PDB file of N, CA, C, O and CB in Angstrom:
ATOM      1  N   UNK A   1      19.282   5.834 180.538  1.00  0.00           N
ATOM      2  CA  UNK A   1      18.287   5.115 179.757  1.00  0.00           C
ATOM      3  C   UNK A   1      18.583   3.612 179.771  1.00  0.00           C
ATOM      4  O   UNK A   1      17.676   2.794 179.921  1.00  0.00           O
ATOM      5  CB  UNK A   1      18.253   5.645 178.310  1.00  0.00           C
ATOM      6  N   UNK A   2      19.847   3.266 179.614  1.00  0.00           N
ATOM      7  CA  UNK A   2      20.233   1.859 179.620  1.00  0.00           C
ATOM      8  C   UNK A   2      20.022   1.240 180.999  1.00  0.00           C
ATOM      9  O   UNK A   2      19.666   0.067 181.118  1.00  0.00           O
ATOM     10  CB  UNK A   2      21.696   1.705 179.191  1.00  0.00           C
ATOM     11  N   UNK A   3      20.245   2.040 182.032  1.00  0.00           N
ATOM     12  CA  UNK A   3      20.051   1.567 183.407  1.00  0.00           C
ATOM     13  C   UNK A   3      18.580   1.208 183.631  1.00  0.00           C
ATOM     14  O   UNK A   3      18.278   0.183 184.243  1.00  0.00           O
ATOM     15  CB  UNK A   3      20.511   2.645 184.431  1.00  0.00           C
ATOM     16  N   UNK A   4      17.671   2.043 183.141  1.00  0.00           N
ATOM     17  CA  UNK A   4      16.243   1.804 183.274  1.00  0.00           C
ATOM     18  C   UNK A   4      15.832   0.529 182.531  1.00  0.00           C
ATOM     19  O   UNK A   4      14.992  -0.225 183.023  1.00  0.00           O
ATOM     20  CB  UNK A   4      15.451   3.006 182.747  1.00  0.00           C
ATOM     21  N   UNK A   5      16.409   0.283 181.366  1.00  0.00           N
ATOM     22  CA  UNK A   5      16.104  -0.928 180.598  1.00  0.00           C
ATOM     23  C   UNK A   5      16.550  -2.180 181.354  1.00  0.00           C
ATOM     24  O   UNK A   5      15.833  -3.180 181.358  1.00  0.00           O
ATOM     25  CB  UNK A   5      16.783  -0.874 179.216  1.00  0.00           C
ATOM     26  N   UNK A   6      17.725  -2.141 181.994  1.00  0.00           N
ATOM     27  CA  UNK A   6      18.201  -3.286 182.777  1.00  0.00           C
ATOM     28  C   UNK A   6      17.324  -3.532 184.005  1.00  0.00           C
ATOM     29  O   UNK A   6      17.044  -4.679 184.355  1.00  0.00           O
ATOM     30  CB  UNK A   6      19.653  -3.063 183.210  1.00  0.00           C
ATOM     31  N   UNK A   7      16.898  -2.460 184.651  1.00  0.00           N
ATOM     32  CA  UNK A   7      16.004  -2.611 185.808  1.00  0.00           C
ATOM     33  C   UNK A   7      14.680  -3.227 185.377  1.00  0.00           C
ATOM     34  O   UNK A   7      14.175  -4.130 186.044  1.00  0.00           O
ATOM     35  CB  UNK A   7      15.759  -1.247 186.494  1.00  0.00           C
ATOM     36  N   UNK A   8      14.118  -2.756 184.282  1.00  0.00           N
ATOM     37  CA  UNK A   8      12.852  -3.292 183.761  1.00  0.00           C
ATOM     38  C   UNK A   8      13.012  -4.760 183.376  1.00  0.00           C
ATOM     39  O   UNK A   8      12.151  -5.584 183.686  1.00  0.00           O
ATOM     40  CB  UNK A   8      12.372  -2.470 182.540  1.00  0.00           C
ATOM     41  N   UNK A   9      14.108  -5.083 182.703  1.00  0.00           N
ATOM     42  CA  UNK A   9      14.369  -6.470 182.314  1.00  0.00           C
ATOM     43  C   UNK A   9      14.509  -7.362 183.548  1.00  0.00           C
ATOM     44  O   UNK A   9      14.031  -8.496 183.546  1.00  0.00           O
ATOM     45  CB  UNK A   9      15.640  -6.556 181.448  1.00  0.00           C
ATOM     46  N   UNK A  10      15.155  -6.864 184.595  1.00  0.00           N
ATOM     47  CA  UNK A  10      15.308  -7.620 185.834  1.00  0.00           C
ATOM     48  C   UNK A  10      13.980  -7.872 186.517  1.00  0.00           C
ATOM     49  O   UNK A  10      13.748  -8.969 187.026  1.00  0.00           O
ATOM     50  CB  UNK A  10      16.232  -6.894 186.776  1.00  0.00           C
ATOM     51  N   UNK A  11      13.100  -6.877 186.540  1.00  0.00           N
ATOM     52  CA  UNK A  11      11.776  -7.041 187.155  1.00  0.00           C
ATOM     53  C   UNK A  11      10.945  -8.051 186.384  1.00  0.00           C
ATOM     54  O   UNK A  11      10.281  -8.895 186.986  1.00  0.00           O
ATOM     55  CB  UNK A  11      11.037  -5.695 187.220  1.00  0.00           C
ATOM     56  N   UNK A  12      10.975  -7.978 185.074  1.00  0.00           N
ATOM     57  CA  UNK A  12      10.231  -8.934 184.249  1.00  0.00           C
ATOM     58  C   UNK A  12      10.775 -10.349 184.440  1.00  0.00           C
ATOM     59  O   UNK A  12       9.999 -11.298 184.543  1.00  0.00           O
ATOM     60  CB  UNK A  12      10.300  -8.533 182.760  1.00  0.00           C
ATOM     61  N   UNK A  13      12.084 -10.499 184.489  1.00  0.00           N
ATOM     62  CA  UNK A  13      12.683 -11.824 184.700  1.00  0.00           C
ATOM     63  C   UNK A  13      12.300 -12.382 186.068  1.00  0.00           C
ATOM     64  O   UNK A  13      12.007 -13.571 186.191  1.00  0.00           O
ATOM     65  CB  UNK A  13      14.219 -11.749 184.571  1.00  0.00           C
ATOM     66  N   UNK A  14      12.299 -11.542 187.086  1.00  0.00           N
ATOM     67  CA  UNK A  14      11.894 -11.971 188.423  1.00  0.00           C
ATOM     68  C   UNK A  14      10.434 -12.400 188.439  1.00  0.00           C
ATOM     69  O   UNK A  14      10.091 -13.396 189.076  1.00  0.00           O
ATOM     70  CB  UNK A  14      12.123 -10.847 189.437  1.00  0.00           C
ATOM     71  N   UNK A  15       9.577 -11.670 187.753  1.00  0.00           N
ATOM     72  CA  UNK A  15       8.156 -12.020 187.680  1.00  0.00           C
ATOM     73  C   UNK A  15       7.960 -13.376 187.003  1.00  0.00           C
ATOM     74  O   UNK A  15       7.147 -14.181 187.457  1.00  0.00           O
ATOM     75  CB  UNK A  15       7.373 -10.933 186.923  1.00  0.00           C
ATOM     76  N   UNK A  16       8.688 -13.632 185.934  1.00  0.00           N
ATOM     77  CA  UNK A  16       8.585 -14.912 185.227  1.00  0.00           C
ATOM     78  C   UNK A  16       9.051 -16.057 186.121  1.00  0.00           C
ATOM     79  O   UNK A  16       8.422 -17.114 186.159  1.00  0.00           O
ATOM     80  CB  UNK A  16       9.413 -14.883 183.924  1.00  0.00           C
ATOM     81  N   UNK A  17      10.143 -15.850 186.834  1.00  0.00           N
ATOM     82  CA  UNK A  17      10.657 -16.888 187.738  1.00  0.00           C
ATOM     83  C   UNK A  17       9.657 -17.161 188.846  1.00  0.00           C
ATOM     84  O   UNK A  17       9.424 -18.320 189.191  1.00  0.00           O
ATOM     85  CB  UNK A  17      12.016 -16.472 188.338  1.00  0.00           C
ATOM     86  N   UNK A  18       9.062 -16.118 189.412  1.00  0.00           N
ATOM     87  CA  UNK A  18       8.080 -16.315 190.476  1.00  0.00           C
ATOM     88  C   UNK A  18       6.820 -17.017 189.965  1.00  0.00           C
ATOM     89  O   UNK A  18       6.224 -17.816 190.688  1.00  0.00           O
ATOM     90  CB  UNK A  18       7.710 -14.973 191.099  1.00  0.00           C
ATOM     91  N   UNK A  19       6.417 -16.732 188.744  1.00  0.00           N
ATOM     92  CA  UNK A  19       5.252 -17.413 188.176  1.00  0.00           C
ATOM     93  C   UNK A  19       5.540 -18.890 187.901  1.00  0.00           C
ATOM     94  O   UNK A  19       4.629 -19.716 187.958  1.00  0.00           O
ATOM     95  CB  UNK A  19       4.814 -16.718 186.885  1.00  0.00           C
ATOM     96  N   UNK A  20       6.780 -19.227 187.609  1.00  0.00           N
ATOM     97  CA  UNK A  20       7.149 -20.599 187.252  1.00  0.00           C
ATOM     98  C   UNK A  20       7.785 -21.362 188.410  1.00  0.00           C
ATOM     99  O   UNK A  20       8.377 -22.418 188.188  1.00  0.00           O
ATOM    100  CB  UNK A  20       8.099 -20.584 186.078  1.00  0.00           C
ATOM    101  N   UNK A  21       7.681 -20.859 189.636  1.00  0.00           N
ATOM    102  CA  UNK A  21       8.377 -21.464 190.768  1.00  0.00           C
ATOM    103  C   UNK A  21       7.998 -22.930 190.947  1.00  0.00           C
ATOM    104  O   UNK A  21       8.862 -23.754 191.247  1.00  0.00           O
ATOM    105  CB  UNK A  21       8.074 -20.692 192.043  1.00  0.00           C
ATOM    106  N   UNK A  22       6.724 -23.270 190.768  1.00  0.00           N
ATOM    107  CA  UNK A  22       6.294 -24.658 190.916  1.00  0.00           C
ATOM    108  C   UNK A  22       6.923 -25.539 189.845  1.00  0.00           C
ATOM    109  O   UNK A  22       7.331 -26.666 190.123  1.00  0.00           O
ATOM    110  CB  UNK A  22       4.767 -24.756 190.849  1.00  0.00           C
ATOM    111  N   UNK A  23       7.001 -25.028 188.628  1.00  0.00           N
ATOM    112  CA  UNK A  23       7.587 -25.804 187.541  1.00  0.00           C
ATOM    113  C   UNK A  23       9.079 -26.001 187.739  1.00  0.00           C
ATOM    114  O   UNK A  23       9.629 -27.027 187.340  1.00  0.00           O
ATOM    115  CB  UNK A  23       7.328 -25.126 186.210  1.00  0.00           C
ATOM    116  N   UNK A  24       9.738 -25.024 188.352  1.00  0.00           N
ATOM    117  CA  UNK A  24      11.179 -25.105 188.542  1.00  0.00           C
ATOM    118  C   UNK A  24      11.535 -26.029 189.707  1.00  0.00           C
ATOM    119  O   UNK A  24      12.456 -26.837 189.586  1.00  0.00           O
ATOM    120  CB  UNK A  24      11.758 -23.712 188.779  1.00  0.00           C
ATOM    121  N   UNK A  25      10.827 -25.927 190.827  1.00  0.00           N
ATOM    122  CA  UNK A  25      11.170 -26.668 192.036  1.00  0.00           C
ATOM    123  C   UNK A  25      10.643 -28.098 192.023  1.00  0.00           C
ATOM    124  O   UNK A  25      11.386 -29.029 192.333  1.00  0.00           O
ATOM    125  CB  UNK A  25      10.637 -25.947 193.244  1.00  0.00           C
ATOM    126  N   UNK A  26       9.384 -28.289 191.672  1.00  0.00           N
ATOM    127  CA  UNK A  26       8.760 -29.611 191.711  1.00  0.00           C
ATOM    128  C   UNK A  26       9.140 -30.386 190.447  1.00  0.00           C
ATOM    129  O   UNK A  26       8.999 -29.870 189.338  1.00  0.00           O
ATOM    130  CB  UNK A  26       7.209 -29.492 191.841  1.00  0.00           C
ATOM    131  N   UNK A  27       9.626 -31.632 190.610  1.00  0.00           N
ATOM    132  CA  UNK A  27       9.917 -32.435 189.421  1.00  0.00           C
ATOM    133  C   UNK A  27       8.618 -32.710 188.646  1.00  0.00           C
ATOM    134  O   UNK A  27       7.590 -33.027 189.245  1.00  0.00           O
ATOM    135  CB  UNK A  27      10.613 -33.773 189.819  1.00  0.00           C
ATOM    136  N   UNK A  28       8.670 -32.590 187.350  1.00  0.00           N
ATOM    137  CA  UNK A  28       7.505 -32.754 186.475  1.00  0.00           C
ATOM    138  C   UNK A  28       6.376 -31.809 186.853  1.00  0.00           C
ATOM    139  O   UNK A  28       5.203 -32.131 186.664  1.00  0.00           O
ATOM    140  CB  UNK A  28       7.007 -34.190 186.523  1.00  0.00           C
ATOM    141  N   UNK A  29       6.720 -30.660 187.378  1.00  0.00           N
ATOM    142  CA  UNK A  29       5.713 -29.675 187.768  1.00  0.00           C
ATOM    143  C   UNK A  29       5.093 -29.023 186.540  1.00  0.00           C
ATOM    144  O   UNK A  29       5.777 -28.758 185.551  1.00  0.00           O
ATOM    145  CB  UNK A  29       6.330 -28.606 188.681  1.00  0.00           C
ATOM    146  N   UNK A  30       3.814 -28.772 186.614  1.00  0.00           N
ATOM    147  CA  UNK A  30       3.101 -28.123 185.516  1.00  0.00           C
ATOM    148  C   UNK A  30       2.174 -27.071 186.096  1.00  0.00           C
ATOM    149  O   UNK A  30       1.898 -27.074 187.295  1.00  0.00           O
ATOM    150  CB  UNK A  30       2.305 -29.158 184.667  1.00  0.00           C
ATOM    151  N   UNK A  31       1.698 -26.179 185.256  1.00  0.00           N
ATOM    152  CA  UNK A  31       0.678 -25.236 185.682  1.00  0.00           C
ATOM    153  C   UNK A  31      -0.625 -25.993 185.853  1.00  0.00           C
ATOM    154  O   UNK A  31      -0.919 -26.902 185.076  1.00  0.00           O
ATOM    155  CB  UNK A  31       0.521 -24.070 184.665  1.00  0.00           C
ATOM    156  N   UNK A  32      -1.406 -25.633 186.855  1.00  0.00           N
ATOM    157  CA  UNK A  32      -2.702 -26.275 187.028  1.00  0.00           C
ATOM    158  C   UNK A  32      -3.619 -25.803 185.903  1.00  0.00           C
ATOM    159  O   UNK A  32      -3.462 -24.703 185.373  1.00  0.00           O
ATOM    160  CB  UNK A  32      -3.315 -25.953 188.434  1.00  0.00           C
ATOM    161  N   UNK A  33      -4.561 -26.639 185.557  1.00  0.00           N
ATOM    162  CA  UNK A  33      -5.484 -26.316 184.474  1.00  0.00           C
ATOM    163  C   UNK A  33      -6.407 -25.183 184.904  1.00  0.00           C
ATOM    164  O   UNK A  33      -7.041 -25.262 185.956  1.00  0.00           O
ATOM    165  CB  UNK A  33      -6.306 -27.558 184.061  1.00  0.00           C
ATOM    166  N   UNK A  34      -6.481 -24.153 184.111  1.00  0.00           N
ATOM    167  CA  UNK A  34      -7.383 -23.046 184.410  1.00  0.00           C
ATOM    168  C   UNK A  34      -8.670 -23.149 183.613  1.00  0.00           C
ATOM    169  O   UNK A  34      -9.534 -22.277 183.710  1.00  0.00           O
ATOM    170  CB  UNK A  34      -6.702 -21.718 184.125  1.00  0.00           C
ATOM    171  N   UNK A  35      -8.804 -24.197 182.834  1.00  0.00           N
ATOM    172  CA  UNK A  35      -9.999 -24.406 182.034  1.00  0.00           C
ATOM    173  C   UNK A  35     -11.103 -24.963 182.912  1.00  0.00           C
ATOM    174  O   UNK A  35     -10.826 -25.713 183.848  1.00  0.00           O
ATOM    175  CB  UNK A  35      -9.715 -25.348 180.851  1.00  0.00           C
ATOM    176  N   UNK A  36     -12.326 -24.618 182.633  1.00  0.00           N
ATOM    177  CA  UNK A  36     -13.453 -25.053 183.452  1.00  0.00           C
ATOM    178  C   UNK A  36     -13.557 -26.569 183.480  1.00  0.00           C
ATOM    179  O   UNK A  36     -13.899 -27.143 184.514  1.00  0.00           O
ATOM    180  CB  UNK A  36     -14.753 -24.448 182.931  1.00  0.00           C
ATOM    181  N   UNK A  37     -13.271 -27.222 182.371  1.00  0.00           N
ATOM    182  CA  UNK A  37     -13.382 -28.685 182.338  1.00  0.00           C
ATOM    183  C   UNK A  37     -12.309 -29.356 183.189  1.00  0.00           C
ATOM    184  O   UNK A  37     -12.407 -30.556 183.445  1.00  0.00           O
ATOM    185  CB  UNK A  37     -13.288 -29.187 180.902  1.00  0.00           C
ATOM    186  N   UNK A  38     -11.299 -28.633 183.632  1.00  0.00           N
ATOM    187  CA  UNK A  38     -10.265 -29.186 184.492  1.00  0.00           C
ATOM    188  C   UNK A  38     -10.627 -29.150 185.964  1.00  0.00           C
ATOM    189  O   UNK A  38      -9.853 -29.625 186.795  1.00  0.00           O
ATOM    190  CB  UNK A  38      -8.989 -28.451 184.280  1.00  0.00           C
ATOM    191  N   UNK A  39     -11.780 -28.602 186.310  1.00  0.00           N
ATOM    192  CA  UNK A  39     -12.206 -28.461 187.691  1.00  0.00           C
ATOM    193  C   UNK A  39     -13.237 -29.547 188.015  1.00  0.00           C
ATOM    194  O   UNK A  39     -14.277 -29.631 187.362  1.00  0.00           O
ATOM    195  CB  UNK A  39     -12.792 -27.046 187.945  1.00  0.00           C
ATOM    196  N   UNK A  40     -12.947 -30.378 189.025  1.00  0.00           N
ATOM    197  CA  UNK A  40     -13.836 -31.496 189.361  1.00  0.00           C
ATOM    198  C   UNK A  40     -15.209 -31.015 189.812  1.00  0.00           C
ATOM    199  O   UNK A  40     -16.221 -31.609 189.442  1.00  0.00           O
ATOM    200  CB  UNK A  40     -13.211 -32.356 190.451  1.00  0.00           C
ATOM    201  N   UNK A  41     -15.257 -29.967 190.594  1.00  0.00           N
ATOM    202  CA  UNK A  41     -16.538 -29.472 191.106  1.00  0.00           C
ATOM    203  C   UNK A  41     -17.421 -28.950 189.974  1.00  0.00           C
ATOM    204  O   UNK A  41     -18.634 -29.159 189.984  1.00  0.00           O
ATOM    205  CB  UNK A  41     -16.306 -28.364 192.144  1.00  0.00           C
ATOM    206  N   UNK A  42     -16.818 -28.276 189.006  1.00  0.00           N
ATOM    207  CA  UNK A  42     -17.590 -27.778 187.857  1.00  0.00           C
ATOM    208  C   UNK A  42     -18.148 -28.943 187.045  1.00  0.00           C
ATOM    209  O   UNK A  42     -19.298 -28.907 186.606  1.00  0.00           O
ATOM    210  CB  UNK A  42     -16.711 -26.873 186.956  1.00  0.00           C
ATOM    211  N   UNK A  43     -17.329 -29.979 186.846  1.00  0.00           N
ATOM    212  CA  UNK A  43     -17.817 -31.158 186.116  1.00  0.00           C
ATOM    213  C   UNK A  43     -18.951 -31.828 186.876  1.00  0.00           C
ATOM    214  O   UNK A  43     -19.923 -32.274 186.266  1.00  0.00           O
ATOM    215  CB  UNK A  43     -16.673 -32.165 185.879  1.00  0.00           C
ATOM    216  N   UNK A  44     -18.842 -31.904 188.203  1.00  0.00           N
ATOM    217  CA  UNK A  44     -19.876 -32.544 189.012  1.00  0.00           C
ATOM    218  C   UNK A  44     -21.199 -31.784 188.882  1.00  0.00           C
ATOM    219  O   UNK A  44     -22.268 -32.395 188.870  1.00  0.00           O
ATOM    220  CB  UNK A  44     -19.439 -32.617 190.493  1.00  0.00           C
ATOM    221  N   UNK A  45     -21.127 -30.473 188.786  1.00  0.00           N
ATOM    222  CA  UNK A  45     -22.335 -29.658 188.654  1.00  0.00           C
ATOM    223  C   UNK A  45     -22.843 -29.587 187.223  1.00  0.00           C
ATOM    224  O   UNK A  45     -23.915 -29.034 186.978  1.00  0.00           O
ATOM    225  CB  UNK A  45     -22.073 -28.265 189.163  1.00  0.00           C
ATOM    226  N   UNK A  46     -22.095 -30.137 186.273  1.00  0.00           N
ATOM    227  CA  UNK A  46     -22.519 -30.137 184.877  1.00  0.00           C
ATOM    228  C   UNK A  46     -22.261 -28.831 184.164  1.00  0.00           C
ATOM    229  O   UNK A  46     -22.915 -28.531 183.165  1.00  0.00           O
ATOM    230  CB  UNK A  46     -23.962 -30.458 184.792  1.00  0.00           C
ATOM    231  N   UNK A  47     -21.308 -28.039 184.665  1.00  0.00           N
ATOM    232  CA  UNK A  47     -20.978 -26.757 184.049  1.00  0.00           C
ATOM    233  C   UNK A  47     -19.807 -26.971 183.108  1.00  0.00           C
ATOM    234  O   UNK A  47     -18.783 -27.532 183.498  1.00  0.00           O
ATOM    235  CB  UNK A  47     -20.645 -25.674 185.123  1.00  0.00           C
ATOM    236  N   UNK A  48     -19.959 -26.522 181.861  1.00  0.00           N
ATOM    237  CA  UNK A  48     -18.924 -26.687 180.843  1.00  0.00           C
ATOM    238  C   UNK A  48     -18.491 -25.329 180.339  1.00  0.00           C
ATOM    239  O   UNK A  48     -19.093 -24.309 180.677  1.00  0.00           O
ATOM    240  CB  UNK A  48     -19.425 -27.562 179.676  1.00  0.00           C
ATOM    241  N   UNK A  49     -17.452 -25.317 179.535  1.00  0.00           N
ATOM    242  CA  UNK A  49     -16.992 -24.051 178.963  1.00  0.00           C
ATOM    243  C   UNK A  49     -17.978 -23.586 177.894  1.00  0.00           C
ATOM    244  O   UNK A  49     -18.807 -24.360 177.414  1.00  0.00           O
ATOM    245  CB  UNK A  49     -15.565 -24.198 178.364  1.00  0.00           C
ATOM    246  N   UNK A  50     -17.875 -22.333 177.538  1.00  0.00           N
ATOM    247  CA  UNK A  50     -18.808 -21.738 176.589  1.00  0.00           C
ATOM    248  C   UNK A  50     -18.750 -22.440 175.241  1.00  0.00           C
ATOM    249  O   UNK A  50     -19.789 -22.677 174.624  1.00  0.00           O
ATOM    250  CB  UNK A  50     -18.513 -20.256 176.417  1.00  0.00           C
ATOM    251  N   UNK A  51     -17.553 -22.775 174.776  1.00  0.00           N
ATOM    252  CA  UNK A  51     -17.439 -23.428 173.476  1.00  0.00           C
ATOM    253  C   UNK A  51     -18.127 -24.795 173.489  1.00  0.00           C
ATOM    254  O   UNK A  51     -18.800 -25.158 172.525  1.00  0.00           O
ATOM    255  CB  UNK A  51     -15.962 -23.581 173.082  1.00  0.00           C
ATOM    256  N   UNK A  52     -17.963 -25.548 174.569  1.00  0.00           N
ATOM    257  CA  UNK A  52     -18.595 -26.861 174.660  1.00  0.00           C
ATOM    258  C   UNK A  52     -20.110 -26.730 174.749  1.00  0.00           C
ATOM    259  O   UNK A  52     -20.842 -27.476 174.098  1.00  0.00           O
ATOM    260  CB  UNK A  52     -18.059 -27.630 175.871  1.00  0.00           C
ATOM    261  N   UNK A  53     -20.581 -25.779 175.558  1.00  0.00           N
ATOM    262  CA  UNK A  53     -22.027 -25.572 175.695  1.00  0.00           C
ATOM    263  C   UNK A  53     -22.636 -25.157 174.349  1.00  0.00           C
ATOM    264  O   UNK A  53     -23.711 -25.629 173.981  1.00  0.00           O
ATOM    265  CB  UNK A  53     -22.324 -24.495 176.777  1.00  0.00           C
ATOM    266  N   UNK A  54     -21.947 -24.278 173.621  1.00  0.00           N
ATOM    267  CA  UNK A  54     -22.448 -23.837 172.326  1.00  0.00           C
ATOM    268  C   UNK A  54     -22.499 -25.001 171.340  1.00  0.00           C
ATOM    269  O   UNK A  54     -23.460 -25.138 170.583  1.00  0.00           O
ATOM    270  CB  UNK A  54     -21.574 -22.707 171.770  1.00  0.00           C
ATOM    271  N   UNK A  55     -21.470 -25.832 171.352  1.00  0.00           N
ATOM    272  CA  UNK A  55     -21.443 -26.987 170.451  1.00  0.00           C
ATOM    273  C   UNK A  55     -22.575 -27.955 170.778  1.00  0.00           C
ATOM    274  O   UNK A  55     -23.195 -28.513 169.873  1.00  0.00           O
ATOM    275  CB  UNK A  55     -20.087 -27.711 170.539  1.00  0.00           C
ATOM    276  N   UNK A  56     -22.849 -28.156 172.069  1.00  0.00           N
ATOM    277  CA  UNK A  56     -23.942 -29.061 172.462  1.00  0.00           C
ATOM    278  C   UNK A  56     -25.297 -28.502 172.040  1.00  0.00           C
ATOM    279  O   UNK A  56     -26.172 -29.253 171.608  1.00  0.00           O
ATOM    280  CB  UNK A  56     -23.924 -29.299 173.985  1.00  0.00           C
ATOM    281  N   UNK A  57     -25.476 -27.178 172.164  1.00  0.00           N
ATOM    282  CA  UNK A  57     -26.746 -26.559 171.785  1.00  0.00           C
ATOM    283  C   UNK A  57     -26.959 -26.585 170.273  1.00  0.00           C
ATOM    284  O   UNK A  57     -28.094 -26.698 169.811  1.00  0.00           O
ATOM    285  CB  UNK A  57     -26.801 -25.121 172.291  1.00  0.00           C
ATOM    286  N   UNK A  58     -25.893 -26.483 169.511  1.00  0.00           N
ATOM    287  CA  UNK A  58     -26.011 -26.463 168.055  1.00  0.00           C
ATOM    288  C   UNK A  58     -26.134 -27.861 167.442  1.00  0.00           C
ATOM    289  O   UNK A  58     -26.506 -28.005 166.278  1.00  0.00           O
ATOM    290  CB  UNK A  58     -24.818 -25.759 167.461  1.00  0.00           C
ATOM    291  N   UNK A  59     -25.824 -28.868 168.220  1.00  0.00           N
ATOM    292  CA  UNK A  59     -25.863 -30.233 167.719  1.00  0.00           C
ATOM    293  C   UNK A  59     -27.300 -30.615 167.344  1.00  0.00           C
ATOM    294  O   UNK A  59     -28.237 -30.359 168.100  1.00  0.00           O
ATOM    295  CB  UNK A  59     -25.296 -31.214 168.771  1.00  0.00           C
ATOM    296  N   UNK A  60     -27.454 -31.214 166.200  1.00  0.00           N
ATOM    297  CA  UNK A  60     -28.775 -31.609 165.699  1.00  0.00           C
ATOM    298  C   UNK A  60     -29.330 -32.753 166.543  1.00  0.00           C
ATOM    299  O   UNK A  60     -28.636 -33.738 166.797  1.00  0.00           O
ATOM    300  CB  UNK A  60     -28.698 -32.026 164.204  1.00  0.00           C
ATOM    301  N   UNK A  61     -30.567 -32.620 166.970  1.00  0.00           N
ATOM    302  CA  UNK A  61     -31.228 -33.646 167.765  1.00  0.00           C
ATOM    303  C   UNK A  61     -31.855 -34.670 166.826  1.00  0.00           C
ATOM    304  O   UNK A  61     -32.704 -34.332 166.001  1.00  0.00           O
ATOM    305  CB  UNK A  61     -32.301 -33.023 168.704  1.00  0.00           C
ATOM    306  N   UNK A  62     -31.431 -35.921 166.958  1.00  0.00           N
ATOM    307  CA  UNK A  62     -31.956 -36.978 166.086  1.00  0.00           C
ATOM    308  C   UNK A  62     -33.407 -37.315 166.413  1.00  0.00           C
ATOM    309  O   UNK A  62     -34.127 -37.823 165.553  1.00  0.00           O
ATOM    310  CB  UNK A  62     -31.097 -38.234 166.204  1.00  0.00           C
ATOM    311  N   UNK A  63     -33.841 -37.048 167.616  1.00  0.00           N
ATOM    312  CA  UNK A  63     -35.165 -37.470 168.076  1.00  0.00           C
ATOM    313  C   UNK A  63     -36.186 -36.337 168.103  1.00  0.00           C
ATOM    314  O   UNK A  63     -37.243 -36.473 168.719  1.00  0.00           O
ATOM    315  CB  UNK A  63     -35.056 -38.071 169.448  1.00  0.00           C
ATOM    316  N   UNK A  64     -35.884 -35.231 167.447  1.00  0.00           N
ATOM    317  CA  UNK A  64     -36.801 -34.100 167.498  1.00  0.00           C
ATOM    318  C   UNK A  64     -38.064 -34.393 166.687  1.00  0.00           C
ATOM    319  O   UNK A  64     -38.058 -35.180 165.740  1.00  0.00           O
ATOM    320  CB  UNK A  64     -36.114 -32.828 166.977  1.00  0.00           C
ATOM    321  N   UNK A  65     -39.127 -33.739 167.090  1.00  0.00           N
ATOM    322  CA  UNK A  65     -40.408 -33.882 166.411  1.00  0.00           C
ATOM    323  C   UNK A  65     -40.617 -32.637 165.575  1.00  0.00           C
ATOM    324  O   UNK A  65     -40.410 -31.520 166.050  1.00  0.00           O
ATOM    325  CB  UNK A  65     -41.584 -34.095 167.423  1.00  0.00           C
ATOM    326  N   UNK A  66     -41.022 -32.826 164.346  1.00  0.00           N
ATOM    327  CA  UNK A  66     -41.257 -31.691 163.472  1.00  0.00           C
ATOM    328  C   UNK A  66     -42.474 -30.931 163.970  1.00  0.00           C
ATOM    329  O   UNK A  66     -43.516 -31.538 164.217  1.00  0.00           O
ATOM    330  CB  UNK A  66     -41.449 -32.146 162.004  1.00  0.00           C
ATOM    331  N   UNK A  67     -42.369 -29.623 164.122  1.00  0.00           N
ATOM    332  CA  UNK A  67     -43.470 -28.820 164.621  1.00  0.00           C
ATOM    333  C   UNK A  67     -44.296 -28.215 163.497  1.00  0.00           C
ATOM    334  O   UNK A  67     -45.316 -27.575 163.755  1.00  0.00           O
ATOM    335  CB  UNK A  67     -42.947 -27.730 165.514  1.00  0.00           C
ATOM    336  N   UNK A  68     -43.882 -28.403 162.287  1.00  0.00           N
ATOM    337  CA  UNK A  68     -44.643 -27.878 161.156  1.00  0.00           C
ATOM    338  C   UNK A  68     -45.811 -28.802 160.862  1.00  0.00           C
ATOM    339  O   UNK A  68     -45.676 -30.025 160.833  1.00  0.00           O
ATOM    340  CB  UNK A  68     -43.744 -27.721 159.905  1.00  0.00           C
ATOM    341  N   UNK A  69     -46.949 -28.188 160.648  1.00  0.00           N
ATOM    342  CA  UNK A  69     -48.135 -28.998 160.318  1.00  0.00           C
ATOM    343  C   UNK A  69     -48.233 -29.106 158.799  1.00  0.00           C
ATOM    344  O   UNK A  69     -48.024 -28.144 158.060  1.00  0.00           O
ATOM    345  CB  UNK A  69     -49.452 -28.369 160.923  1.00  0.00           C
ATOM    346  N   UNK A  70     -48.549 -30.278 158.388  1.00  0.00           N
ATOM    347  CA  UNK A  70     -48.727 -30.486 156.951  1.00  0.00           C
ATOM    348  C   UNK A  70     -50.113 -30.006 156.573  1.00  0.00           C
ATOM    349  O   UNK A  70     -51.097 -30.344 157.230  1.00  0.00           O
ATOM    350  CB  UNK A  70     -48.527 -31.984 156.557  1.00  0.00           C
ATOM    351  N   UNK A  71     -50.188 -29.226 155.524  1.00  0.00           N
ATOM    352  CA  UNK A  71     -51.478 -28.735 155.067  1.00  0.00           C
ATOM    353  C   UNK A  71     -52.113 -29.783 154.165  1.00  0.00           C
ATOM    354  O   UNK A  71     -51.470 -30.372 153.297  1.00  0.00           O
ATOM    355  CB  UNK A  71     -51.330 -27.380 154.325  1.00  0.00           C
ATOM    356  N   UNK A  72     -53.376 -29.985 154.404  1.00  0.00           N
ATOM    357  CA  UNK A  72     -54.099 -30.976 153.596  1.00  0.00           C
ATOM    358  C   UNK A  72     -54.603 -30.308 152.324  1.00  0.00           C
ATOM    359  O   UNK A  72     -55.040 -29.157 152.351  1.00  0.00           O
ATOM    360  CB  UNK A  72     -55.286 -31.602 154.396  1.00  0.00           C
ATOM    361  N   UNK A  73     -54.543 -31.017 151.234  1.00  0.00           N
ATOM    362  CA  UNK A  73     -55.046 -30.485 149.976  1.00  0.00           C
ATOM    363  C   UNK A  73     -56.498 -30.880 149.814  1.00  0.00           C
ATOM    364  O   UNK A  73     -56.880 -32.022 150.072  1.00  0.00           O
ATOM    365  CB  UNK A  73     -54.207 -30.986 148.783  1.00  0.00           C
ATOM    366  N   UNK A  74     -57.299 -29.926 149.386  1.00  0.00           N
ATOM    367  CA  UNK A  74     -58.743 -30.193 149.196  1.00  0.00           C
ATOM    368  C   UNK A  74     -58.971 -30.704 147.787  1.00  0.00           C
ATOM    369  O   UNK A  74     -58.444 -30.156 146.819  1.00  0.00           O
ATOM    370  CB  UNK A  74     -59.601 -28.908 149.455  1.00  0.00           C
ATOM    371  N   UNK A  75     -59.767 -31.765 147.682  1.00  0.00           N
ATOM    372  CA  UNK A  75     -60.090 -32.340 146.377  1.00  0.00           C
ATOM    373  C   UNK A  75     -61.429 -31.900 145.901  1.00  0.00           C
ATOM    374  O   UNK A  75     -61.859 -32.292 144.816  1.00  0.00           O
ATOM    375  CB  UNK A  75     -60.044 -33.835 146.425  1.00  0.00           C
TER     376      UNK A  75
END
C-alpha cells in the first residue's frame, strides 16, 4: 500500500514538473494567458469573455430613447 502511494506521488510530482517546465527553465518564465482577452486575434475581432460581454450588455445606455408613449389626458 505504501509502495503504491509513493508511485502515485512520484507520477503527480513528475506531472507538475512537466507542466511548469517553461517556468523552471526560462528566466522570468510565466504561464501564457489562457483568458480570451489575452489573445491578440480575439481582441482584433472584438470577441471578449462572457463576463465582459455581459457587463457591456447590462450597462445603461445614456443615449437611449424612451419607447413608452405618453398618454394624453382629455379635457
